[in-house]
CHARMM-style PDB file with segment names, atoms N, HN, CA, C and O in Angstrom:
ATOM      1  N   MET     1      19.363  37.888 -23.359  1.00  0.00      PROA
ATOM      2  CA  MET     1      20.092  36.063 -23.922  1.00  0.00      PROA
ATOM      3  C   MET     1      19.670  35.214 -22.380  1.00  0.00      PROA
ATOM      4  O   MET     1      19.401  34.016 -22.472  1.00  0.00      PROA
ATOM      5  N   ALA     2      19.626  35.957 -20.854  1.00  0.00      PROA
ATOM      6  HN  ALA     2      19.845  36.930 -20.779  1.00  0.00      PROA
ATOM      7  CA  ALA     2      19.567  35.427 -20.086  1.00  0.00      PROA
ATOM      8  C   ALA     2      17.562  34.632 -20.018  1.00  0.00      PROA
ATOM      9  O   ALA     2      17.319  33.633 -19.342  1.00  0.00      PROA
ATOM     10  N   GLN     3      16.837  35.117 -20.565  1.00  0.00      PROA
ATOM     11  HN  GLN     3      17.034  35.929 -21.115  1.00  0.00      PROA
ATOM     12  CA  GLN     3      15.174  35.401 -20.440  1.00  0.00      PROA
ATOM     13  C   GLN     3      15.384  33.898 -21.245  1.00  0.00      PROA
ATOM     14  O   GLN     3      14.928  32.857 -20.773  1.00  0.00      PROA
ATOM     15  N   ASN     4      16.199  33.955 -22.622  1.00  0.00      PROA
ATOM     16  HN  ASN     4      16.570  34.800 -23.006  1.00  0.00      PROA
ATOM     17  CA  ASN     4      16.056  33.315 -23.747  1.00  0.00      PROA
ATOM     18  C   ASN     4      16.597  31.745 -23.197  1.00  0.00      PROA
ATOM     19  O   ASN     4      16.075  30.749 -23.698  1.00  0.00      PROA
ATOM     20  N   MET     5      17.427  31.631 -22.380  1.00  0.00      PROA
ATOM     21  HN  MET     5      17.851  32.440 -21.973  1.00  0.00      PROA
ATOM     22  CA  MET     5      18.466  30.611 -21.673  1.00  0.00      PROA
ATOM     23  C   MET     5      16.835  29.945 -20.800  1.00  0.00      PROA
ATOM     24  O   MET     5      16.160  28.938 -21.016  1.00  0.00      PROA
ATOM     25  N   MET     6      16.711  30.979 -19.877  1.00  0.00      PROA
ATOM     26  HN  MET     6      17.260  31.796 -19.701  1.00  0.00      PROA
ATOM     27  CA  MET     6      15.379  30.485 -19.210  1.00  0.00      PROA
ATOM     28  C   MET     6      14.247  30.002 -19.324  1.00  0.00      PROA
ATOM     29  O   MET     6      13.444  29.589 -18.488  1.00  0.00      PROA
ATOM     30  N   VAL     7      14.217  30.098 -20.763  1.00  0.00      PROA
ATOM     31  HN  VAL     7      14.869  30.433 -21.443  1.00  0.00      PROA
ATOM     32  CA  VAL     7      12.964  29.560 -21.115  1.00  0.00      PROA
ATOM     33  C   VAL     7      13.239  28.278 -21.999  1.00  0.00      PROA
ATOM     34  O   VAL     7      12.357  27.442 -22.192  1.00  0.00      PROA
ATOM     35  N   GLN     8      14.347  28.185 -22.456  1.00  0.00      PROA
ATOM     36  HN  GLN     8      15.064  28.864 -22.299  1.00  0.00      PROA
ATOM     37  CA  GLN     8      14.599  26.641 -23.141  1.00  0.00      PROA
ATOM     38  C   GLN     8      14.620  25.965 -21.809  1.00  0.00      PROA
ATOM     39  O   GLN     8      13.741  25.286 -21.279  1.00  0.00      PROA
ATOM     40  N   GLN     9      15.846  26.302 -21.366  1.00  0.00      PROA
ATOM     41  HN  GLN     9      16.561  26.853 -21.796  1.00  0.00      PROA
ATOM     42  CA  GLN     9      15.274  25.690 -19.648  1.00  0.00      PROA
ATOM     43  C   GLN     9      13.980  24.428 -19.191  1.00  0.00      PROA
ATOM     44  O   GLN     9      13.938  23.233 -18.901  1.00  0.00      PROA
ATOM     45  N   ALA    10      12.966  25.678 -19.365  1.00  0.00      PROA
ATOM     46  HN  ALA    10      12.999  26.649 -19.600  1.00  0.00      PROA
ATOM     47  CA  ALA    10      11.941  25.356 -18.617  1.00  0.00      PROA
ATOM     48  C   ALA    10      10.984  24.538 -19.323  1.00  0.00      PROA
ATOM     49  O   ALA    10      10.192  23.674 -18.947  1.00  0.00      PROA
ATOM     50  N   ASN    11      11.388  25.255 -20.928  1.00  0.00      PROA
ATOM     51  HN  ASN    11      12.031  25.957 -21.233  1.00  0.00      PROA
ATOM     52  CA  ASN    11      10.627  24.007 -21.885  1.00  0.00      PROA
ATOM     53  C   ASN    11      10.846  22.604 -22.488  1.00  0.00      PROA
ATOM     54  O   ASN    11      10.096  21.849 -23.107  1.00  0.00      PROA
ATOM     55  N   GLN    12      12.200  22.510 -22.072  1.00  0.00      PROA
ATOM     56  HN  GLN    12      12.809  23.123 -21.569  1.00  0.00      PROA
ATOM     57  CA  GLN    12      12.324  20.902 -21.928  1.00  0.00      PROA
ATOM     58  C   GLN    12      11.871  19.979 -21.600  1.00  0.00      PROA
ATOM     59  O   GLN    12      11.714  18.919 -22.206  1.00  0.00      PROA
ATOM     60  N   ARG    13      11.431  20.472 -19.937  1.00  0.00      PROA
ATOM     61  HN  ARG    13      11.559  21.334 -19.445  1.00  0.00      PROA
ATOM     62  CA  ARG    13      10.956  19.644 -19.103  1.00  0.00      PROA
ATOM     63  C   ARG    13       9.443  19.616 -19.484  1.00  0.00      PROA
ATOM     64  O   ARG    13       8.838  18.720 -18.895  1.00  0.00      PROA
ATOM     65  N   ARG    14       8.743  20.317 -20.258  1.00  0.00      PROA
ATOM     66  HN  ARG    14       9.235  21.045 -20.736  1.00  0.00      PROA
ATOM     67  CA  ARG    14       7.331  20.493 -20.093  1.00  0.00      PROA
ATOM     68  C   ARG    14       6.856  19.563 -21.490  1.00  0.00      PROA
ATOM     69  O   ARG    14       7.680  19.396 -22.390  1.00  0.00      PROA
ATOM     70  N   ASN    15       5.597  19.032 -21.581  1.00  0.00      PROA
ATOM     71  HN  ASN    15       4.928  19.168 -20.851  1.00  0.00      PROA
ATOM     72  CA  ASN    15       4.958  17.983 -21.900  1.00  0.00      PROA
ATOM     73  C   ASN    15       4.124  18.466 -22.921  1.00  0.00      PROA
ATOM     74  O   ASN    15       3.054  18.320 -22.329  1.00  0.00      PROA
ATOM     75  N   LYS    16       3.777  18.988 -24.142  1.00  0.00      PROA
ATOM     76  HN  LYS    16       4.646  19.107 -24.623  1.00  0.00      PROA
ATOM     77  CA  LYS    16       2.739  18.999 -24.905  1.00  0.00      PROA
ATOM     78  C   LYS    16       1.737  17.786 -25.082  1.00  0.00      PROA
ATOM     79  O   LYS    16       1.918  17.042 -26.045  1.00  0.00      PROA
ATOM     80  N   SER    17       0.639  17.533 -24.167  1.00  0.00      PROA
ATOM     81  HN  SER    17       0.492  18.138 -23.385  1.00  0.00      PROA
ATOM     82  CA  SER    17      -0.269  16.650 -24.658  1.00  0.00      PROA
ATOM     83  C   SER    17      -1.226  16.770 -24.852  1.00  0.00      PROA
ATOM     84  O   SER    17      -1.639  17.611 -24.054  1.00  0.00      PROA
ATOM     85  N   THR    18      -2.052  16.422 -25.525  1.00  0.00      PROA
ATOM     86  HN  THR    18      -1.716  15.739 -26.173  1.00  0.00      PROA
ATOM     87  CA  THR    18      -3.081  17.053 -26.160  1.00  0.00      PROA
ATOM     88  C   THR    18      -4.477  15.333 -25.570  1.00  0.00      PROA
ATOM     89  O   THR    18      -4.168  14.148 -25.439  1.00  0.00      PROA
ATOM     90  N   PHE    19      -5.343  15.747 -25.450  1.00  0.00      PROA
ATOM     91  HN  PHE    19      -5.594  16.709 -25.556  1.00  0.00      PROA
ATOM     92  CA  PHE    19      -6.358  14.672 -24.994  1.00  0.00      PROA
ATOM     93  C   PHE    19      -7.727  14.913 -26.024  1.00  0.00      PROA
ATOM     94  O   PHE    19      -8.034  16.091 -26.206  1.00  0.00      PROA
ATOM     95  N   ASN    20      -8.618  13.789 -26.751  1.00  0.00      PROA
ATOM     96  HN  ASN    20      -8.368  12.832 -26.603  1.00  0.00      PROA
ATOM     97  CA  ASN    20      -9.855  13.797 -27.030  1.00  0.00      PROA
ATOM     98  C   ASN    20     -10.810  13.575 -26.352  1.00  0.00      PROA
ATOM     99  O   ASN    20     -10.504  13.420 -25.170  1.00  0.00      PROA
ATOM    100  N   MET    21     -12.242  13.454 -26.644  1.00  0.00      PROA
ATOM    101  HN  MET    21     -12.491  13.580 -27.604  1.00  0.00      PROA
ATOM    102  CA  MET    21     -13.115  13.030 -26.409  1.00  0.00      PROA
ATOM    103  C   MET    21     -13.271  12.032 -26.120  1.00  0.00      PROA
ATOM    104  O   MET    21     -12.901  11.611 -27.216  1.00  0.00      PROA
ATOM    105  N   GLY    22     -13.545  11.005 -25.508  1.00  0.00      PROA
ATOM    106  HN  GLY    22     -13.846  11.348 -24.618  1.00  0.00      PROA
ATOM    107  CA  GLY    22     -13.690   9.872 -24.832  1.00  0.00      PROA
ATOM    108  C   GLY    22     -12.025   8.729 -24.404  1.00  0.00      PROA
ATOM    109  O   GLY    22     -11.891   7.526 -24.180  1.00  0.00      PROA
ATOM    110  N   ASP    23     -11.048   9.894 -24.467  1.00  0.00      PROA
ATOM    111  HN  ASP    23     -11.156  10.871 -24.650  1.00  0.00      PROA
ATOM    112  CA  ASP    23      -9.775   9.321 -23.720  1.00  0.00      PROA
ATOM    113  C   ASP    23     -10.286   9.552 -22.310  1.00  0.00      PROA
ATOM    114  O   ASP    23     -11.178  10.210 -21.776  1.00  0.00      PROA
ATOM    115  N   TYR    24      -9.085   8.511 -21.853  1.00  0.00      PROA
ATOM    116  HN  TYR    24      -8.359   7.976 -22.287  1.00  0.00      PROA
ATOM    117  CA  TYR    24      -9.191   8.442 -20.098  1.00  0.00      PROA
ATOM    118  C   TYR    24      -7.991   9.389 -20.033  1.00  0.00      PROA
ATOM    119  O   TYR    24      -7.274   9.632 -21.004  1.00  0.00      PROA
ATOM    120  N   VAL    25      -7.848   9.856 -18.921  1.00  0.00      PROA
ATOM    121  HN  VAL    25      -8.431   9.659 -18.133  1.00  0.00      PROA
ATOM    122  CA  VAL    25      -7.071  10.310 -17.897  1.00  0.00      PROA
ATOM    123  C   VAL    25      -6.993  10.360 -16.664  1.00  0.00      PROA
ATOM    124  O   VAL    25      -8.082  10.678 -16.186  1.00  0.00      PROA
ATOM    125  N   TYR    26      -6.090  10.169 -15.792  1.00  0.00      PROA
ATOM    126  HN  TYR    26      -5.206   9.911 -16.181  1.00  0.00      PROA
ATOM    127  CA  TYR    26      -5.703  10.341 -14.378  1.00  0.00      PROA
ATOM    128  C   TYR    26      -5.995  11.729 -13.624  1.00  0.00      PROA
ATOM    129  O   TYR    26      -5.117  12.559 -13.391  1.00  0.00      PROA
ATOM    130  N   LEU    27      -6.625  11.795 -13.462  1.00  0.00      PROA
ATOM    131  HN  LEU    27      -7.338  11.120 -13.652  1.00  0.00      PROA
ATOM    132  CA  LEU    27      -7.144  13.456 -12.019  1.00  0.00      PROA
ATOM    133  C   LEU    27      -5.975  13.313 -10.873  1.00  0.00      PROA
ATOM    134  O   LEU    27      -5.710  12.418 -10.069  1.00  0.00      PROA
ATOM    135  N   LYS    28      -5.402  14.584 -11.156  1.00  0.00      PROA
ATOM    136  HN  LYS    28      -5.617  15.310 -11.809  1.00  0.00      PROA
ATOM    137  CA  LYS    28      -4.264  14.641 -10.474  1.00  0.00      PROA
ATOM    138  C   LYS    28      -4.951  15.817  -9.486  1.00  0.00      PROA
ATOM    139  O   LYS    28      -5.644  16.629 -10.099  1.00  0.00      PROA
ATOM    140  N   LEU    29      -4.841  16.017  -7.972  1.00  0.00      PROA
ATOM    141  HN  LEU    29      -4.278  15.357  -7.474  1.00  0.00      PROA
ATOM    142  CA  LEU    29      -5.124  16.877  -7.331  1.00  0.00      PROA
ATOM    143  C   LEU    29      -4.503  16.873  -6.071  1.00  0.00      PROA
ATOM    144  O   LEU    29      -4.176  15.875  -5.429  1.00  0.00      PROA
ATOM    145  N   GLN    30      -4.307  18.500  -5.639  1.00  0.00      PROA
ATOM    146  HN  GLN    30      -4.572  19.311  -6.160  1.00  0.00      PROA
ATOM    147  CA  GLN    30      -3.771  19.159  -4.455  1.00  0.00      PROA
ATOM    148  C   GLN    30      -4.173  18.839  -3.556  1.00  0.00      PROA
ATOM    149  O   GLN    30      -5.359  19.051  -3.307  1.00  0.00      PROA
ATOM    150  N   LEU    31      -3.281  18.134  -2.608  1.00  0.00      PROA
ATOM    151  HN  LEU    31      -2.317  17.961  -2.811  1.00  0.00      PROA
ATOM    152  CA  LEU    31      -3.783  17.575  -1.258  1.00  0.00      PROA
ATOM    153  C   LEU    31      -4.388  17.713  -0.320  1.00  0.00      PROA
ATOM    154  O   LEU    31      -5.132  16.894   0.220  1.00  0.00      PROA
ATOM    155  N   TYR    32      -4.014  19.323   0.153  1.00  0.00      PROA
ATOM    156  HN  TYR    32      -3.409  19.988  -0.285  1.00  0.00      PROA
ATOM    157  CA  TYR    32      -4.752  20.345   0.892  1.00  0.00      PROA
ATOM    158  C   TYR    32      -6.178  20.924   0.759  1.00  0.00      PROA
ATOM    159  O   TYR    32      -7.024  21.147   1.626  1.00  0.00      PROA
ATOM    160  N   ARG    33      -6.201  21.137  -0.825  1.00  0.00      PROA
ATOM    161  HN  ARG    33      -5.514  20.956  -1.528  1.00  0.00      PROA
ATOM    162  CA  ARG    33      -7.073  21.809  -1.015  1.00  0.00      PROA
ATOM    163  C   ARG    33      -8.526  21.007  -1.793  1.00  0.00      PROA
ATOM    164  O   ARG    33      -9.641  21.522  -1.871  1.00  0.00      PROA
ATOM    165  N   GLN    34      -8.149  19.690  -2.293  1.00  0.00      PROA
ATOM    166  HN  GLN    34      -7.243  19.272  -2.230  1.00  0.00      PROA
ATOM    167  CA  GLN    34      -9.042  19.043  -2.876  1.00  0.00      PROA
ATOM    168  C   GLN    34      -9.872  17.901  -2.865  1.00  0.00      PROA
ATOM    169  O   GLN    34     -10.094  17.366  -3.952  1.00  0.00      PROA
ATOM    170  N   ILE    35     -10.356  17.444  -1.877  1.00  0.00      PROA
ATOM    171  HN  ILE    35     -10.176  17.878  -0.995  1.00  0.00      PROA
ATOM    172  CA  ILE    35     -10.763  16.425  -0.950  1.00  0.00      PROA
ATOM    173  C   ILE    35     -12.085  15.713  -1.432  1.00  0.00      PROA
ATOM    174  O   ILE    35     -12.526  14.781  -0.760  1.00  0.00      PROA
ATOM    175  N   SER    36     -13.073  16.350  -3.189  1.00  0.00      PROA
ATOM    176  HN  SER    36     -12.715  17.107  -3.734  1.00  0.00      PROA
ATOM    177  CA  SER    36     -14.145  15.982  -3.363  1.00  0.00      PROA
ATOM    178  C   SER    36     -14.242  14.418  -3.577  1.00  0.00      PROA
ATOM    179  O   SER    36     -15.116  13.652  -3.169  1.00  0.00      PROA
ATOM    180  N   VAL    37     -12.885  14.092  -4.475  1.00  0.00      PROA
ATOM    181  HN  VAL    37     -12.175  14.714  -4.806  1.00  0.00      PROA
ATOM    182  CA  VAL    37     -13.202  12.974  -5.023  1.00  0.00      PROA
ATOM    183  C   VAL    37     -12.489  11.303  -4.090  1.00  0.00      PROA
ATOM    184  O   VAL    37     -12.587  10.150  -4.509  1.00  0.00      PROA
ATOM    185  N   ALA    38     -11.992  11.654  -3.122  1.00  0.00      PROA
ATOM    186  HN  ALA    38     -11.912  12.591  -2.781  1.00  0.00      PROA
ATOM    187  CA  ALA    38     -11.510  10.477  -2.159  1.00  0.00      PROA
ATOM    188  C   ALA    38     -10.972  10.880  -1.023  1.00  0.00      PROA
ATOM    189  O   ALA    38      -9.745  10.977  -1.026  1.00  0.00      PROA
ATOM    190  N   ILE    39     -11.661  11.201   0.159  1.00  0.00      PROA
ATOM    191  HN  ILE    39     -12.658  11.123   0.161  1.00  0.00      PROA
ATOM    192  CA  ILE    39     -10.939  11.443   1.590  1.00  0.00      PROA
ATOM    193  C   ILE    39     -10.461  10.090   2.572  1.00  0.00      PROA
ATOM    194  O   ILE    39     -10.984   9.061   3.002  1.00  0.00      PROA
ATOM    195  N   ARG    40      -9.351  10.666   2.626  1.00  0.00      PROA
ATOM    196  HN  ARG    40      -8.926  11.501   2.277  1.00  0.00      PROA
ATOM    197  CA  ARG    40      -8.052   9.654   3.025  1.00  0.00      PROA
ATOM    198  C   ARG    40      -7.957  10.428   4.420  1.00  0.00      PROA
ATOM    199  O   ARG    40      -8.278  11.571   4.744  1.00  0.00      PROA
ATOM    200  N   SER    41      -7.231   9.057   5.319  1.00  0.00      PROA
ATOM    201  HN  SER    41      -6.970   8.128   5.056  1.00  0.00      PROA
ATOM    202  CA  SER    41      -6.903   9.311   6.931  1.00  0.00      PROA
ATOM    203  C   SER    41      -6.420  10.219   6.827  1.00  0.00      PROA
ATOM    204  O   SER    41      -6.840  11.356   7.044  1.00  0.00      PROA
ATOM    205  N   SER    42      -4.876   9.663   6.266  1.00  0.00      PROA
ATOM    206  HN  SER    42      -4.535   8.739   6.090  1.00  0.00      PROA
ATOM    207  CA  SER    42      -3.212  10.766   6.195  1.00  0.00      PROA
ATOM    208  C   SER    42      -3.281  11.395   4.832  1.00  0.00      PROA
ATOM    209  O   SER    42      -2.754  10.892   3.840  1.00  0.00      PROA
ATOM    210  N   ARG    43      -3.875  12.385   4.833  1.00  0.00      PROA
ATOM    211  HN  ARG    43      -4.302  12.794   5.639  1.00  0.00      PROA
ATOM    212  CA  ARG    43      -3.391  13.310   3.878  1.00  0.00      PROA
ATOM    213  C   ARG    43      -1.533  13.290   3.372  1.00  0.00      PROA
ATOM    214  O   ARG    43      -1.608  12.593   2.361  1.00  0.00      PROA
ATOM    215  N   LYS    44      -0.783  13.472   3.449  1.00  0.00      PROA
ATOM    216  HN  LYS    44      -0.722  14.039   4.271  1.00  0.00      PROA
ATOM    217  CA  LYS    44       0.547  13.510   3.432  1.00  0.00      PROA
ATOM    218  C   LYS    44       0.903  11.862   2.520  1.00  0.00      PROA
ATOM    219  O   LYS    44       1.748  11.738   1.633  1.00  0.00      PROA
ATOM    220  N   LEU    45       0.038  10.807   3.030  1.00  0.00      PROA
ATOM    221  HN  LEU    45      -0.648  10.908   3.750  1.00  0.00      PROA
ATOM    222  CA  LEU    45       0.403   9.917   2.145  1.00  0.00      PROA
ATOM    223  C   LEU    45      -0.495   9.288   0.886  1.00  0.00      PROA
ATOM    224  O   LEU    45      -0.477   8.252   0.222  1.00  0.00      PROA
ATOM    225  N   ALA    46      -1.407  10.688   0.948  1.00  0.00      PROA
ATOM    226  HN  ALA    46      -1.422  11.530   1.488  1.00  0.00      PROA
ATOM    227  CA  ALA    46      -3.096   9.737   0.080  1.00  0.00      PROA
ATOM    228  C   ALA    46      -1.840   9.801  -1.583  1.00  0.00      PROA
ATOM    229  O   ALA    46      -0.726  10.248  -1.857  1.00  0.00      PROA
ATOM    230  N   VAL    47      -2.811   9.139  -2.177  1.00  0.00      PROA
ATOM    231  HN  VAL    47      -3.716   8.776  -1.955  1.00  0.00      PROA
ATOM    232  CA  VAL    47      -2.107   9.057  -3.531  1.00  0.00      PROA
ATOM    233  C   VAL    47      -2.322  10.192  -4.762  1.00  0.00      PROA
ATOM    234  O   VAL    47      -3.497  10.432  -5.042  1.00  0.00      PROA
ATOM    235  N   LYS    48      -1.628  10.667  -5.264  1.00  0.00      PROA
ATOM    236  HN  LYS    48      -0.674  10.471  -5.037  1.00  0.00      PROA
ATOM    237  CA  LYS    48      -1.747  12.172  -5.820  1.00  0.00      PROA
ATOM    238  C   LYS    48      -2.351  12.126  -7.300  1.00  0.00      PROA
ATOM    239  O   LYS    48      -2.690  13.177  -7.844  1.00  0.00      PROA
ATOM    240  N   TYR    49      -2.516  10.552  -8.119  1.00  0.00      PROA
ATOM    241  HN  TYR    49      -2.241   9.699  -7.677  1.00  0.00      PROA
ATOM    242  CA  TYR    49      -3.338  10.627  -8.895  1.00  0.00      PROA
ATOM    243  C   TYR    49      -4.489   9.681  -8.541  1.00  0.00      PROA
ATOM    244  O   TYR    49      -4.335   8.949  -7.564  1.00  0.00      PROA
ATOM    245  N   TYR    50      -5.838   9.617  -9.372  1.00  0.00      PROA
ATOM    246  HN  TYR    50      -5.964  10.212 -10.166  1.00  0.00      PROA
ATOM    247  CA  TYR    50      -7.088   9.553  -8.812  1.00  0.00      PROA
ATOM    248  C   TYR    50      -7.163   8.234 -10.050  1.00  0.00      PROA
ATOM    249  O   TYR    50      -6.212   7.903 -10.758  1.00  0.00      PROA
ATOM    250  N   ARG    51      -8.120   7.807 -10.067  1.00  0.00      PROA
ATOM    251  HN  ARG    51      -8.893   8.076  -9.492  1.00  0.00      PROA
ATOM    252  CA  ARG    51      -8.857   6.477 -11.033  1.00  0.00      PROA
ATOM    253  C   ARG    51      -9.129   7.560 -12.873  1.00  0.00      PROA
ATOM    254  O   ARG    51      -9.454   8.742 -12.982  1.00  0.00      PROA
ATOM    255  N   PRO    52      -8.922   6.850 -13.657  1.00  0.00      PROA
ATOM    256  CA  PRO    52      -9.082   7.227 -14.920  1.00  0.00      PROA
ATOM    257  C   PRO    52     -10.571   8.108 -15.594  1.00  0.00      PROA
ATOM    258  O   PRO    52     -11.232   7.527 -16.455  1.00  0.00      PROA
ATOM    259  N   TYR    53     -10.779   8.801 -15.358  1.00  0.00      PROA
ATOM    260  HN  TYR    53     -10.243   9.273 -14.659  1.00  0.00      PROA
ATOM    261  CA  TYR    53     -12.211   9.656 -15.787  1.00  0.00      PROA
ATOM    262  C   TYR    53     -12.014   9.894 -17.444  1.00  0.00      PROA
ATOM    263  O   TYR    53     -10.978  10.092 -18.079  1.00  0.00      PROA
ATOM    264  N   MET    54     -13.159   9.816 -17.813  1.00  0.00      PROA
ATOM    265  HN  MET    54     -14.000   9.656 -17.297  1.00  0.00      PROA
ATOM    266  CA  MET    54     -13.131   9.890 -19.372  1.00  0.00      PROA
ATOM    267  C   MET    54     -13.721  11.894 -19.811  1.00  0.00      PROA
ATOM    268  O   MET    54     -14.612  12.598 -19.337  1.00  0.00      PROA
ATOM    269  N   VAL    55     -12.767  12.115 -20.796  1.00  0.00      PROA
ATOM    270  HN  VAL    55     -12.043  11.543 -21.181  1.00  0.00      PROA
ATOM    271  CA  VAL    55     -12.811  13.474 -21.324  1.00  0.00      PROA
ATOM    272  C   VAL    55     -13.754  13.545 -22.008  1.00  0.00      PROA
ATOM    273  O   VAL    55     -13.682  13.102 -23.155  1.00  0.00      PROA
ATOM    274  N   LEU    56     -15.237  14.269 -21.409  1.00  0.00      PROA
ATOM    275  HN  LEU    56     -15.295  14.629 -20.477  1.00  0.00      PROA
ATOM    276  CA  LEU    56     -16.259  14.930 -22.219  1.00  0.00      PROA
ATOM    277  C   LEU    56     -16.316  15.810 -23.083  1.00  0.00      PROA
ATOM    278  O   LEU    56     -16.985  15.553 -24.083  1.00  0.00      PROA
ATOM    279  N   GLU    57     -15.751  16.912 -23.000  1.00  0.00      PROA
ATOM    280  HN  GLU    57     -15.207  17.121 -22.187  1.00  0.00      PROA
ATOM    281  CA  GLU    57     -15.372  18.057 -24.089  1.00  0.00      PROA
ATOM    282  C   GLU    57     -14.209  18.940 -23.389  1.00  0.00      PROA
ATOM    283  O   GLU    57     -14.246  19.248 -22.197  1.00  0.00      PROA
ATOM    284  N   LYS    58     -12.934  19.395 -24.481  1.00  0.00      PROA
ATOM    285  HN  LYS    58     -12.903  19.146 -25.449  1.00  0.00      PROA
ATOM    286  CA  LYS    58     -12.341  20.252 -24.199  1.00  0.00      PROA
ATOM    287  C   LYS    58     -12.746  21.729 -24.606  1.00  0.00      PROA
ATOM    288  O   LYS    58     -13.178  22.293 -25.611  1.00  0.00      PROA
ATOM    289  N   ILE    59     -12.306  22.140 -23.030  1.00  0.00      PROA
ATOM    290  HN  ILE    59     -11.955  21.681 -22.214  1.00  0.00      PROA
ATOM    291  CA  ILE    59     -12.837  23.836 -22.692  1.00  0.00      PROA
ATOM    292  C   ILE    59     -12.064  24.615 -23.602  1.00  0.00      PROA
ATOM    293  O   ILE    59     -12.607  25.141 -24.574  1.00  0.00      PROA
ATOM    294  N   VAL    60     -10.352  24.783 -23.283  1.00  0.00      PROA
ATOM    295  HN  VAL    60      -9.911  24.355 -22.494  1.00  0.00      PROA
ATOM    296  CA  VAL    60      -9.570  25.772 -23.972  1.00  0.00      PROA
ATOM    297  C   VAL    60      -8.426  24.349 -24.217  1.00  0.00      PROA
ATOM    298  O   VAL    60      -8.622  23.134 -24.175  1.00  0.00      PROA
ATOM    299  N   MET    61      -7.128  25.227 -24.494  1.00  0.00      PROA
ATOM    300  HN  MET    61      -6.969  26.214 -24.528  1.00  0.00      PROA
ATOM    301  CA  MET    61      -6.002  24.608 -24.672  1.00  0.00      PROA
ATOM    302  C   MET    61      -5.420  23.649 -23.657  1.00  0.00      PROA
ATOM    303  O   MET    61      -4.649  22.788 -24.079  1.00  0.00      PROA
ATOM    304  N   VAL    62      -5.765  23.714 -22.081  1.00  0.00      PROA
ATOM    305  HN  VAL    62      -6.392  24.414 -21.738  1.00  0.00      PROA
ATOM    306  CA  VAL    62      -5.189  23.129 -21.062  1.00  0.00      PROA
ATOM    307  C   VAL    62      -5.950  22.790 -20.220  1.00  0.00      PROA
ATOM    308  O   VAL    62      -5.591  22.457 -19.091  1.00  0.00      PROA
ATOM    309  N   ALA    63      -7.423  22.819 -20.716  1.00  0.00      PROA
ATOM    310  HN  ALA    63      -7.714  23.090 -21.634  1.00  0.00      PROA
ATOM    311  CA  ALA    63      -8.587  22.598 -19.787  1.00  0.00      PROA
ATOM    312  C   ALA    63      -9.482  21.760 -20.244  1.00  0.00      PROA
ATOM    313  O   ALA    63      -9.945  22.161 -21.312  1.00  0.00      PROA
ATOM    314  N   TYR    64      -9.982  20.629 -19.840  1.00  0.00      PROA
ATOM    315  HN  TYR    64      -9.606  20.303 -18.973  1.00  0.00      PROA
ATOM    316  CA  TYR    64     -10.898  19.687 -20.159  1.00  0.00      PROA
ATOM    317  C   TYR    64     -12.226  19.661 -19.055  1.00  0.00      PROA
ATOM    318  O   TYR    64     -12.225  20.262 -17.981  1.00  0.00      PROA
ATOM    319  N   ARG    65     -13.536  18.685 -19.665  1.00  0.00      PROA
ATOM    320  HN  ARG    65     -13.538  18.197 -20.538  1.00  0.00      PROA
ATOM    321  CA  ARG    65     -14.259  18.311 -19.154  1.00  0.00      PROA
ATOM    322  C   ARG    65     -14.263  16.734 -18.900  1.00  0.00      PROA
ATOM    323  O   ARG    65     -14.152  15.706 -19.569  1.00  0.00      PROA
ATOM    324  N   LEU    66     -14.478  17.161 -17.370  1.00  0.00      PROA
ATOM    325  HN  LEU    66     -14.568  17.995 -16.826  1.00  0.00      PROA
ATOM    326  CA  LEU    66     -14.278  15.359 -16.780  1.00  0.00      PROA
ATOM    327  C   LEU    66     -15.199  14.970 -16.388  1.00  0.00      PROA
ATOM    328  O   LEU    66     -15.836  15.692 -15.621  1.00  0.00      PROA
ATOM    329  N   ASP    67     -15.680  13.711 -16.712  1.00  0.00      PROA
ATOM    330  HN  ASP    67     -15.163  13.125 -17.335  1.00  0.00      PROA
ATOM    331  CA  ASP    67     -16.935  12.832 -16.167  1.00  0.00      PROA
ATOM    332  C   ASP    67     -16.698  12.613 -14.929  1.00  0.00      PROA
ATOM    333  O   ASP    67     -16.104  11.559 -14.706  1.00  0.00      PROA
ATOM    334  N   LEU    68     -17.019  13.393 -13.851  1.00  0.00      PROA
ATOM    335  HN  LEU    68     -17.502  14.249 -14.032  1.00  0.00      PROA
ATOM    336  CA  LEU    68     -16.434  12.780 -12.314  1.00  0.00      PROA
ATOM    337  C   LEU    68     -17.944  12.497 -11.721  1.00  0.00      PROA
ATOM    338  O   LEU    68     -19.027  12.916 -12.132  1.00  0.00      PROA
ATOM    339  N   PRO    69     -17.699  11.824 -10.849  1.00  0.00      PROA
ATOM    340  CA  PRO    69     -18.546  11.371  -9.732  1.00  0.00      PROA
ATOM    341  C   PRO    69     -19.105  12.676  -9.110  1.00  0.00      PROA
ATOM    342  O   PRO    69     -18.282  13.514  -8.741  1.00  0.00      PROA
ATOM    343  N   TYR    70     -20.701  12.977  -8.928  1.00  0.00      PROA
ATOM    344  HN  TYR    70     -21.370  12.296  -9.228  1.00  0.00      PROA
ATOM    345  CA  TYR    70     -21.008  14.219  -7.990  1.00  0.00      PROA
ATOM    346  C   TYR    70     -21.838  12.853  -6.779  1.00  0.00      PROA
ATOM    347  O   TYR    70     -22.417  11.768  -6.826  1.00  0.00      PROA
ATOM    348  N   GLN    71     -21.297  14.021  -5.688  1.00  0.00      PROA
ATOM    349  HN  GLN    71     -20.826  14.902  -5.650  1.00  0.00      PROA
ATOM    350  CA  GLN    71     -21.853  13.861  -4.390  1.00  0.00      PROA
ATOM    351  C   GLN    71     -22.976  14.503  -3.651  1.00  0.00      PROA
ATOM    352  OT1 GLN    71     -23.238  14.152  -2.500  1.00  0.00      PROA
TER     353      GLN     71
END
């Protein structure tokens, strides 16, 4: 019973959003691991979401291939 209550509480805040090919989505990066999109002078004050990128394909239910710039 306790596990079911925990699952219900966790699922209340989850968002089941799906994206189609051609949609634009914002990219969220982890501050201290991924710096390939933008290099900031202060990582702590850096933005969390980066400009919208186009979805090229859906790989699995929660993974998408985006049109990222190559450096």
